[in-house]
N, C-alpha and C positions, 0 to 999 in steps of 0.2 A: 742450231736454231731452225725450226721448221715453220715456214709461213703457210698459213691455212687460208688460202685465197677463197675457197668456197664459203667459209664462214664469214669472212670479211665482206664478200659481195652480198651475202644474205642479209647481213646487218645493215649495209648501205641501202638495200632495197626496202627493208622494213622501216628504217627511219624516213626515207623518202615517201613511202606509202602513208605512214602515220601523219606526216606533215601535210601532204597533199589532201588526204581525206578529211583530216581534222579541220584544216583551215577552209576547205571547201564547204564544210558544214557551217562554219561561221558565215561564209558568203551567202549561202542559201537561206540561213535563218535570220540574217540581219540586213542584207541588202534590200532597200525599198523597192527594187525592181522585181523581187520575187514575192509570191503570195503569202509566204509564212509570216512576214512582218505585219501583214494586214489581218490575217486570219487569227494570229496569236498575238494580241496586243501587249501581253506581259513580257517585257524584256528579260525578267528573271527566269521565266519558264523557257524562253527560247535559249537562254544561256545554259540551262540544264540540259536541254535537248542537244545543244552543241557539245557539251561536255560528254554526254553519253556516246555520241558518235565519235568524237575525238578519241576518248579513252577506249571505246569499243574497237576502233581500228587497230590500236596497239594490241589489245587482247586477242583479236581475231588473228593477227599476224603471229602471235605467240604460239597458237595451236596449229598454225599452218606448217607445211613441210619445211619451209625456209626458217620459220621461227624455231622449230624443233632442232634445226641444225645449228643456228647461231646462238640460241638462247634468248633471243628477242629482248636484249637490253634496250636498244634503240634510244639510248640516253646516256651521255657521258657520266652523269651523276650516278647512275646505276652501275655502270662498268667500274667507276672509281671505287664504289663500295665493295664490289666483289674483289677488285685488285687489292684494296686495303685489308680485306679479309683473307688474302692469300689464295684466292681462287683462280687468278689469271697470271700467266707468264707476262713479263714486261713487254715483250715484243707483240704479243696478242693484244694486250691492253692498249698500246699505242696505235696499233692497226685498227682496233675497234673505234678509237676516237676519230681517226682520219675517216673511216668509213661512215661514221655517224654524221660528221660535219658535211662530208661530201653528199650523202643522201639527203640531208636537210636542205642543202643549197639547191639540189636538183628538184626536190619537192616544192620549194618556194618558187623556183623559176617556173615550174609547170603550173602552179597556181595562178601566177600572173598571166602566163601564156594562154591558159584555158579560159579563165574568167575575165581577163582584161579589165575593163572599167568597173565591172561588178566587184572585183577584188579590191579596187581602190576604196569601195564603200566600207571596208573593214581594215583600211590602211595596209592592205596587202599582207595581213597577218602579223604585222610587227608587234612585238610586246613592248609595253611602255607603262610607267607608273600611272595609276588612276588619278584623275584630278582631285585635289583637295587632301591627298595623303602625303605626309612628310616622307622624305626619301628613306629615313631610318626605319620607318614603319613598313614600307614596301620591302626593304632589304630583309627585315626580320620575318615578314610574311613568307618570302621565298625560302628562307632558311627553314622555317618551321614546317612548311608544307612538304619540302623535299625530305626533311627528317622523318615526317610521318609516313611518306611513301616508302622510303628505303627501309625503315624499321618494320613496316607491315610486310614487305617482301621477305625480309629476313625471318620474321616470326613464322610466316607460312612455309618458307623453304626449309625451316629447321624442324618441321613436323611431318612425319610420314603420313599422318592422317590428313593434313591440310595442304600439302605441297601441290597436289594436282588441282587444287582450287585457286591457285595463285592468280591465273589470268582473270577469273571471275571477280575475285577480290579487287584486283588492280583496276578493273573496269569501273566498279562502283566507287572506289575510293578516289580515283583521278577525276571522274565525273563530278563528284561532290566538291573536290578541291577547285575545279574549274568554276563550278556554280558559285562557290563562296568567294574564291580568291581572285577571279578574273577582274572584277571592278577595282580591286586594290592594286594588283601587280600584272595582270594579264595571265597569271598562273603559267609561268614558264616551266619550272621544275627541271628544265632541260637546256643547257647552254647551246646545243646544236640546233634545237627547235627555234631559239631566239636568233641565233647567228644567221641562219639561212635567209629569213625575210629581211633582216637588217642589211645583209650584204647585197641582196637583189635590189633593195630600195635605196641603198647607201644612206641608211638612217642609223646614226650611232649615238643619239642622245640617251644617256643613262644605260646604255647597253652593257657597260662594265658590270652593272649590278647583276645581270643574268649570267655573267661568266664566273662570278665569285660566289654569290649567295647559294645557288643550288649545290655546287660541289661542297661548300662549307656545311650545308645541311646534311649532305650525304655522309661526310666524315663524322659529324656529330652523331648520326644514327649508328654508325659502326661502333663508336665508343659507348653509346648508350646501350646497345645490344649486348656488349661485353659485360656491362654492369648488371643488367636485369636478367640476362639469360645465363650468365656464368659459363658453365661447361657445355651448354647446348650448342650443337654444331649446325652450321648451314650446310645442308646435305648436298646441294647442287647449285651451280651458277646459271642454271637455265630456268626461265620463268615457267616453262612447261617441259618437264623432263620425261623422255621416252627411252626406255632402256636400249632399244635396238638401234638408236641413232648414235653415230660416233660423237665423241666429246673431246674438245681441246682443252678443257679446264683442269685445274689442279685440285688436289685434296677433295676428291669426290667421295661421298659416302653412300652412294646408291649405285646399282648396276648400270653399266653402259657398254656399248660396243666399241672395242678398240679400233683405231684406224689401222690400215694395212701396214704390216711390218712393225707393229707396236703392241706391247703387252699392256694390260690394264694397270699393272703395278707401276709402270714407267710414268704414268700420268698423275700419280699421287704425290 
């Protein structure tokens, strides 16, 4: 068993970056102490801007050198889908989960440290059910949105023509999900993203929902992909695959550079 520390560190950095930048966008767009709240009176439009920045930070990381190295899952739900699809070794999957949760905690802590009272205006980035929505509906919304995200990723990564456009698709899709779903559930899609702020703030009300619903949606997407795509293969477990970057994933169907002392065949 080989531990791939560079990839784990890159995944932690990506998750922390996504949480910090995305939640900082929420602070900047919704705190009354900043001009955006006064210049853009429409909260719906500000939510869309927040979604574009939040999702954009993840897509930007995916095409960065660190993202090309780790695959830029930055979400346990995404890693779970690749693991269920047979793309990850068990030890790498578990290490990715630890890295993602660690990165999210650091990102949430930095958010509070940097923005202080301004972060409190958006509840320090904590995800929570929207007022007026029954908890079953919030749960279903998180399942459905995560299913849509993972299924879209699989559809793009199973096409030679579309796979390089996955970060761009992910940007627009997640931004739309934030815009539509944030008033309902906070649009978590990501247990690590929810866990970081909840730990930093020691806020646990309804947090179980964000630990169960997104992974459930992810597994439903894996099953649905098998039904609708049949023999179609997920070509890579990286959101932006570059052949000359080393790859730690299994069952790859695209060229990649083997790590030192390893043949390409040994990783399939």
